[in-house]
N, C-alpha and C positions, 0 to 999 in steps of 0.2 A: 516246539518240536512237531514235526510233520507226522500225521497219523497214516500208517501204511496198511491199515486193515480194511481196504476196500474189498468188496465181494469179488471183483474181477481179478485182482492181483494178489490174492491171499497165498502166502507161501510159508514153508517151514524152513528155517535157516539153522544150520549146525556147522560145527567146526570139527575137522578130522586132522590128526597129526600122525606122522610116521617118520622116523629118523630126523632129518632136518627140514622136512616138508610140512607145509600147512595148507589145508584146503578148506575154503568156505563154500558150503553147498547150500543151494536153495532148491527146494522141491515144490513144484506147482502141480495142481490137478491138470492133466492134459494128455496129449497124444503120444508121449513116450520119447521125444527127442531129448538127447543129452548133449550138452556142450561143455567143453573144458577150455578155459581161457579164450573163448570166442570161436573155437574150432569144434567140429563134431568129434565126439569121443572116439569114434572108430579111426579118425585121422590122428588124434593125439596119442592114443595107445593102440597101435596097429597090430600087435601080435595076437595070435589066436588064444594063447594062454591068458593074455590080458583081458580079452573079451569075455572069457569064461569067468574071470575073477570079478570084473566090475558088474556083471549081470547077476551074480550070485545073490546079493541081498534081495533083489526083486523076484528071483525064482523061488527062493526059500519062503517068501511071504505071499507068493501068488499074485504079485502086483505088476507083472511085466506089461509094459505098454500103457499103464494107467497114469503115470506121472511124467511130467516134463521137468528136467533138472538142468541147472547151470552150476558150474563149479569154477572158482578162481583158485589156482594153485600157485604156490611160490616156494622156492628153496628146494635143495636136494636134487636127486636124480629121478629117472623115470619110475623105478620100482618104489621108491619112497613116496613119490607123488601119487602113484596108483593106490598104494595102501592108504594114504590119507583120504583120497576121494572115496574109496570103498567104506572106510569108517564113517565118513560124513554121510554117505547114503544110508547106512544102517541106523545111525543116530536120528536122521531125519524121518525115516520110516517109523521109528519108535514114537516120535512126536506126533506123527499122523494118527497112529493107533497103538495104544499101550499093549494090546494083545500080541503085537508082533515081537515084543521084547523076549519072550520065552524061546520062540523059534530062532530068532537071530542069535541069542545067547548060546543055544545048543549048537548052532552052526559055527560058533567062534567068531562071529563078525562084529560083536560089540566090545571085544577085548582090544585095548590099545597096546600095540606091540612095543614093549619098553626098551628094546635093544637100540643103543646109540653107539656112535663111533667112540672108541676109547682114545683119550688124549695121549699125545706123544710125550715120552719121558726124556729127560736130559741124559746124555751119554748113550742113548739108544737111537737106532735108525728110524724105527717106527714105534708104535706103542709097546711092543714086546720084542721086536727083532734086535738082536745084539750083534756087534761086530764079531768076526770070527776070532776065537781064542787060539793062540799059538803058545805051546809049552816051551818051545826052543826057538 
């Protein structure tokens, strides 16, 4: 097995999940660049509300610009992928310093959102939508 603990490439790896999405996040000491699936995060999640959401773990802990991160995301849509990446960032920051756990927990960033899509039932159009009932 290859040892990956060289001083130059030391990183903290975590997994974040949301809906059907899974994100593997690696956090490095560095200049603050973040890439998702090989693209800059500003290009992958371009909305202003998205920018505020994925920078929140770093703002809460006061580590803006101190870490370089890469994320590999698969499955789901953009909102699920964003939630998975943010959870991955928060878990990685806890691995960096255990003191961050309390502040991230208070901000609600360490809680895995359990909501999943409900399965479709037979005789129904969707999970709960029924055909229209006609009395006559």
